[in-house]
C-alpha positions as a printed NumPy array, in Angstrom:
array([[  0.   ,   0.   ,   0.   ],
       [  2.864,   2.438,   0.862],
       [  4.182,   2.456,  -2.716],
       [  0.748,   2.334,  -4.389],
       [  0.412,   6.114,  -4.778],
       [  3.409,   5.991,  -7.121],
       [  1.295,   4.016,  -9.587],
       [ -0.66 ,   6.326, -11.893],
       [ -3.574,   3.978, -12.524],
       [ -3.964,   3.152,  -8.84 ],
       [ -3.887,   6.819,  -7.854],
       [ -6.295,   7.758, -10.654],
       [ -8.738,   5.092,  -9.488],
       [ -8.667,   6.285,  -5.878],
       [ -8.834,  10.016,  -6.627],
       [-11.123,  10.211,  -9.662],
       [-13.261,   7.082,  -9.658],
       [-13.639,   6.473,  -5.922],
       [-13.409,  10.23 ,  -5.237],
       [-11.224,   9.887,  -2.163],
       [ -9.564,  13.112,  -1.006],
       [ -5.779,  13.595,  -1.07 ],
       [ -5.875,  13.466,   2.754],
       [ -7.699,  10.1  ,   2.775],
       [ -5.279,   8.643,   0.218],
       [ -2.322,  10.011,   2.17 ],
       [ -3.607,   8.426,   5.412],
       [ -4.019,   5.081,   3.68 ],
       [ -0.488,   5.27 ,   2.268],
       [  1.189,   6.675,   5.378],
       [  2.421,   9.863,   3.694],
       [  1.6  ,  13.585,   3.736],
       [ -1.262,  15.032,   1.684],
       [  1.252,  17.285,  -0.087],
       [  3.03 ,  14.166,  -1.371],
       [ -0.199,  12.925,  -2.944],
       [ -0.849,  16.353,  -4.492],
       [  2.608,  16.366,  -6.085],
       [  1.984,  12.924,  -7.561],
       [ -1.394,  14.014,  -8.929],
       [  0.241,  16.942, -10.723],
       [  3.111,  14.768, -11.941],
       [  0.624,  12.308, -13.503],
       [ -1.455,  15.176, -15.   ],
       [ -4.456,  14.111, -12.916],
       [ -6.839,  17.029, -12.48 ],
       [ -6.664,  18.299,  -8.893],
       [-10.092,  19.306,  -7.581],
       [-10.777,  22.924,  -6.696],
       [-12.009,  23.728,  -3.194],
       [-15.621,  23.834,  -4.416],
       [-15.205,  20.53 ,  -6.258],
       [-13.588,  18.999,  -3.174],
       [-16.515,  20.039,  -0.97 ],
       [-19.075,  18.655,  -3.435],
       [-17.12 ,  15.416,  -3.725],
       [-16.921,  15.157,   0.065],
       [-20.695,  15.509,   0.391],
       [-21.269,  12.972,  -2.364],
       [-18.956,  10.414,  -0.725],
       [-20.661,  11.002,   2.63 ],
       [-24.053,  10.322,   1.063],
       [-22.703,   7.113,  -0.473],
       [-21.109,   6.04 ,   2.812],
       [-24.279,   6.668,   4.827],
       [-26.651,   4.632,   2.678],
       [-27.111,   2.235,   5.602],
       [-29.262,   4.939,   7.234],
       [-31.848,   4.355,   4.503],
       [-34.195,   1.56 ,   5.631],
       [-35.125,   0.378,   2.133],
       [-31.502,   0.3  ,   0.972],
       [-30.352,  -1.602,   4.062],
       [-33.238,  -4.047,   3.829],
       [-32.491,  -4.712,   0.171],
       [-28.831,  -5.424,   0.849],
       [-29.384,  -7.57 ,   3.959],
       [-32.636,  -9.407,   3.147],
       [-32.942,  -9.473,  -0.662],
       [-29.281,  -9.631,  -1.69 ],
       [-28.365, -11.576,   1.477],
       [-25.17 ,  -9.635,   2.125],
       [-23.751, -10.007,   5.611],
       [-23.128,  -7.03 ,   7.909],
       [-19.373,  -6.992,   7.151],
       [-19.954,  -6.736,   3.395],
       [-22.501,  -3.948,   3.873],
       [-20.065,  -2.117,   6.144],
       [-17.387,  -2.421,   3.47 ],
       [-19.742,  -0.908,   0.885],
       [-20.151,   2.054,   3.232],
       [-16.432,   2.359,   4.035],
       [-17.087,   1.482,   7.687],
       [-14.628,  -0.463,   9.824],
       [-16.326,  -3.379,  11.587],
       [-20.008,  -4.316,  11.515],
       [-21.343,  -2.862,  14.794],
       [-22.811,   0.226,  13.098],
       [-24.699,  -1.902,  10.563],
       [-26.087,  -4.13 ,  13.329],
       [-27.3  ,  -1.067,  15.235],
       [-29.198,   0.223,  12.204],
       [-30.663,  -3.223,  11.48 ],
       [-32.086,  -3.25 ,  15.002],
       [-33.256,   0.354,  14.687],
       [-35.268,  -0.554,  11.571],
       [-36.512,  -3.837,  13.177],
       [-34.953,  -5.84 ,  10.35 ],
       [-34.729,  -9.495,  11.539],
       [-31.104, -10.405,  12.207],
       [-30.006, -13.81 ,  10.962],
       [-29.072, -16.57 ,  13.409],
       [-25.483, -17.722,  13.654],
       [-26.202, -20.906,  11.647],
       [-27.957, -18.905,   8.906],
       [-25.051, -16.47 ,   8.757],
       [-22.525, -19.316,   8.454],
       [-24.627, -20.951,   5.74 ],
       [-24.867, -17.771,   3.666],
       [-21.147, -17.21 ,   4.006],
       [-20.242, -20.727,   2.871],
       [-23.325, -21.719,   0.873],
       [-23.197, -23.605,  -2.415],
       [-25.633, -22.505,  -5.091],
       [-26.788, -23.998,  -8.383],
       [-29.222, -22.936, -11.069],
       [-31.262, -26.09 , -11.661],
       [-32.854, -26.262, -15.11 ],
       [-36.169, -27.936, -15.914],
       [-34.221, -30.927, -17.236],
       [-32.283, -31.166, -13.975],
       [-35.512, -31.177, -11.93 ],
       [-37.032, -33.888, -14.162],
       [-33.902, -36.026, -13.8  ],
       [-33.769, -35.637, -10.007],
       [-37.504, -36.39 ,  -9.733],
       [-36.922, -39.65 , -11.605],
       [-34.099, -40.657,  -9.265],
       [-36.252, -39.835,  -6.237],
       [-39.004, -42.099,  -7.569],
       [-36.347, -44.806,  -7.392],
       [-33.39 , -45.186,  -5.061],
       [-32.341, -41.539,  -4.825],
       [-32.755, -39.603,  -1.6  ],
       [-32.294, -36.093,  -0.252],
       [-31.408, -35.307,   3.336],
       [-30.667, -32.18 ,   5.282],
       [-28.741, -31.288,   8.434],
       [-30.033, -27.729,   8.72 ],
       [-32.891, -25.48 ,   7.656],
       [-30.702, -23.876,   5.008],
       [-29.562, -26.585,   2.573],
       [-29.754, -30.244,   1.572],
       [-27.758, -32.833,  -0.383],
       [-28.585, -35.601,  -2.864],
       [-27.529, -39.199,  -2.228],
       [-27.67 , -42.331,  -4.368],
       [-26.62 , -45.935,  -3.797],
       [-26.098, -48.521,  -6.548],
       [-24.295, -51.809,  -7.084],
       [-22.69 , -50.429, -10.236],
       [-19.717, -48.085, -10.09 ],
       [-20.502, -47.019, -13.662],
       [-23.926, -45.759, -12.589],
       [-22.589, -43.979,  -9.506],
       [-20.144, -42.156, -11.79 ],
       [-22.966, -41.404, -14.238],
       [-24.964, -39.837, -11.381],
       [-21.933, -37.746, -10.417],
       [-21.247, -36.598, -13.993],
       [-24.899, -35.799, -14.703],
       [-25.367, -33.752, -11.54 ],
       [-22.103, -31.939, -12.224],
       [-23.443, -30.954, -15.648],
       [-26.421, -29.469, -13.767],
       [-24.083, -27.458, -11.511],
       [-24.184, -29.833,  -8.516],
       [-20.744, -30.89 ,  -7.29 ],
       [-19.861, -34.183,  -5.639],
       [-18.841, -34.256,  -1.963],
       [-15.681, -36.305,  -1.438],
       [-15.318, -39.566,  -3.354],
       [-17.773, -42.266,  -4.389],
       [-17.617, -44.752,  -1.512],
       [-17.7  , -48.519,  -1.811],
       [-19.225, -50.6  ,   0.969],
       [-20.282, -54.2  ,   1.525],
       [-23.922, -55.135,   2.137],
       [-23.636, -58.288,   4.233],
       [-27.371, -58.986,   4.156],
       [-27.504, -59.209,   0.343],
       [-23.855, -60.28 ,  -0.087],
       [-23.121, -57.518,  -2.573],
       [-20.965, -54.414,  -2.837],
       [-22.591, -51.003,  -3.251],
       [-21.31 , -47.623,  -4.364],
       [-22.635, -44.485,  -2.726],
       [-22.652, -41.001,  -4.232],
       [-23.238, -37.865,  -2.124],
       [-23.445, -34.291,  -3.394],
       [-22.466, -31.112,  -1.607],
       [-25.131, -29.208,   0.311],
       [-27.15 , -26.762,  -1.8  ],
       [-29.88 , -24.299,  -0.896],
       [-31.714, -25.133,  -4.136],
       [-31.807, -28.871,  -3.349],
       [-33.538, -28.045,  -0.06 ],
       [-36.579, -26.767,  -1.968],
       [-36.802, -30.161,  -3.724],
       [-36.569, -31.98 ,  -0.392],
       [-39.435, -29.891,   0.985],
       [-41.628, -31.095,  -1.898],
       [-40.702, -34.755,  -1.511],
       [-40.324, -34.924,   2.295],
       [-42.833, -32.38 ,   3.712],
       [-43.136, -34.267,   7.015],
       [-39.792, -36.052,   6.89 ],
       [-41.121, -39.087,   4.963],
       [-40.876, -39.417,   1.19 ],
       [-44.13 , -38.878,  -0.699],
       [-45.118, -38.155,  -4.301],
       [-45.428, -34.363,  -4.7  ],
       [-48.901, -33.38 ,  -5.872],
       [-47.392, -31.268,  -8.65 ],
       [-45.172, -34.056, -10.013],
       [-45.56 , -34.527, -13.755],
       [-44.133, -37.68 , -15.32 ],
       [-41.957, -37.027, -18.372],
       [-39.86 , -39.37 , -20.549],
       [-36.705, -38.392, -18.614],
       [-38.36 , -38.782, -15.212],
       [-39.772, -42.2  , -16.17 ],
       [-36.426, -43.341, -17.598],
       [-34.571, -42.627, -14.366],
       [-37.378, -44.215, -12.33 ],
       [-37.232, -47.348, -14.481],
       [-33.45 , -47.581, -14.166],
       [-33.62 , -47.3  , -10.389],
       [-36.71 , -49.328,  -9.497],
       [-38.007, -51.033, -12.637],
       [-37.484, -54.378, -14.335],
       [-38.608, -56.467, -17.3  ],
       [-40.751, -59.263, -15.913],
       [-40.235, -62.338, -18.106],
       [-42.7  , -65.184, -17.715],
       [-42.551, -68.575, -19.413],
       [-44.492, -68.746, -22.68 ],
       [-45.77 , -65.176, -22.175],
       [-44.674, -61.772, -23.367],
       [-42.701, -59.768, -20.781],
       [-44.313, -57.006, -18.788],
       [-42.713, -54.252, -16.706],
       [-42.748, -53.848, -12.931],
       [-42.077, -50.511, -11.251],
       [-41.442, -50.643,  -7.522],
       [-43.155, -47.966,  -5.427],
       [-42.881, -49.707,  -2.078],
       [-42.392, -46.658,   0.144],
       [-45.352, -44.725,  -1.27 ],
       [-48.99 , -44.708,  -0.196],
       [-51.862, -46.148,  -2.246],
       [-52.963, -42.6  ,  -3.068],
       [-49.488, -41.764,  -4.403],
       [-49.35 , -44.951,  -6.458],
       [-52.725, -44.367,  -8.103],
       [-51.593, -40.804,  -8.876],
       [-48.658, -42.266, -10.847],
       [-50.816, -44.935, -12.493],
       [-53.319, -42.344, -13.705],
       [-50.546, -40.384, -15.407],
       [-49.136, -43.505, -17.093],
       [-52.605, -44.493, -18.325],
       [-53.085, -41.006, -19.813],
       [-49.968, -41.65 , -21.913],
       [-51.653, -44.821, -23.237],
       [-49.431, -47.043, -21.075],
       [-51.764, -49.584, -19.47 ],
       [-50.833, -49.789, -15.793],
       [-52.335, -51.376, -12.676],
       [-51.446, -51.73 ,  -9.009],
       [-50.275, -55.089,  -7.727],
       [-49.507, -56.367,  -4.233],
       [-46.647, -54.835,  -2.227],
       [-47.136, -51.513,  -3.978],
       [-45.848, -52.663,  -7.367],
       [-47.012, -50.91 , -10.532],
       [-47.529, -53.392, -13.362],
       [-47.238, -52.219, -16.978],
       [-49.123, -54.561, -19.294],
       [-47.213, -56.638, -21.833],
       [-49.062, -54.826, -24.619],
       [-47.618, -51.494, -23.388],
       [-44.012, -52.544, -22.807],
       [-42.82 , -51.445, -26.249],
       [-44.719, -48.15 , -25.94 ],
       [-43.169, -47.474, -22.529],
       [-39.61 , -48.216, -23.695],
       [-40.101, -46.023, -26.759],
       [-41.503, -43.28 , -24.529],
       [-38.514, -43.192, -22.156],
       [-35.844, -43.53 , -24.873],
       [-32.495, -45.308, -24.817],
       [-30.615, -46.37 , -21.706],
       [-27.789, -43.877, -20.9  ],
       [-25.442, -46.479, -19.337],
       [-24.21 , -49.958, -20.263],
       [-24.778, -51.54 , -16.844],
       [-28.578, -51.259, -17.168],
       [-28.912, -52.093, -20.858],
       [-30.423, -55.464, -19.918],
       [-33.598, -53.671, -18.848],
       [-34.145, -52.672, -22.489],
       [-33.652, -56.157, -23.985],
       [-37.247, -56.598, -25.082]])
């Protein structure tokens, strides 16, 4: 900082663009105001007249005291979610005590410590319609979303195929959702098989999806869920199978074990509207008639991974 005033562009930025006075610049650089004035003249930077200096001083003061405007402070703190330190910096104030005092004066709700930490370290993503459809499909199957706070949530998926776990990671990354740590391998003693588990980072936007699917902590079918080819494809990959019977054409089974009868009939009604003949079987299984298998597979499109190609061998 001490040598910065010797740089023309730096000095020009401070004096002309930020409209700091020669005294303020001198204090920041640890030199006399006369030294700054000499440098301004040396660099042919217009030195303000007394009248211009006074007007500039008033203008800077107005800029620095914006926090005294309730609407401005509310916009920065509530709408733009800036913390008190960042607002103080915008107003050239050292520390955040002044901002806190004005927040209280205007009765603007002050964030809790956990909320403040979340906003400071939060991950954000802009989930497209395609991303929501894809996630909905995974949640119809083996995907899950859990949260450790009221501010964010993460997506988790377990599969016996490493290829599919990597596909989940790559797909979510293309949607702006980053993986947390590495894909973990663990042994399921009960089923005598190895599984691979993917976990994303915590995101504020994923929390809104969790609230739709887990309003009371238990997974349900959201009442606004619309089945699409992509959603059905991911559901079929996770919890569907071709049901081959001897001397009969294969049908399709879609597991919906954790959902209520009302949720299951909601899904069946949508499938039937697509012309895919579906019924409910025991243990909350949705059965797609053999005469609709080809229509269903054409509707959802090709399998995106090799490890589940067998589900398309009709």
